[in-house]
Residue, then its C-alpha position, 0 to 999 in steps of 0.5 A: m499500500q502506497g501512502m500519501f506524501k506531499y511537501t512544500l518548500e517555500g521561500q528562499g535564502d535564510a527564510l525557507s518554509l517547509g510543509v509536510d502532508l502525509d497519510s498514517v502509512s507513511a507516517r509510520a513508514l518514516a518513523r520505522l526509517d529512523r531505526y534504520i538511521n545510525w544517527s552516531d555516525i551520522l553525527k560523527l561525520t558532521e562534527n566538523d559541520p555544526e549546522a549539518a549536525h544540528a539539522a541531523e539532530r532536529l530530523h531524528t527528533v522529527l522522525q521519532h515523534l512521528g512514531r508516537 
């Protein structure tokens, strides 16, 4: 079964807005995806890029919340 997943990205430069519309099937799939990502490896890879490390942490948080 394929779920509904749509996103919008508006703005430019430092003023971006991301909107995501998805159904429960896609939300559960994204939450499961979180289990397959080795976040400690990602943080090691981004240790010299604090902005990317912060973005990875925020993405991890979002994926965890989808699982609830």
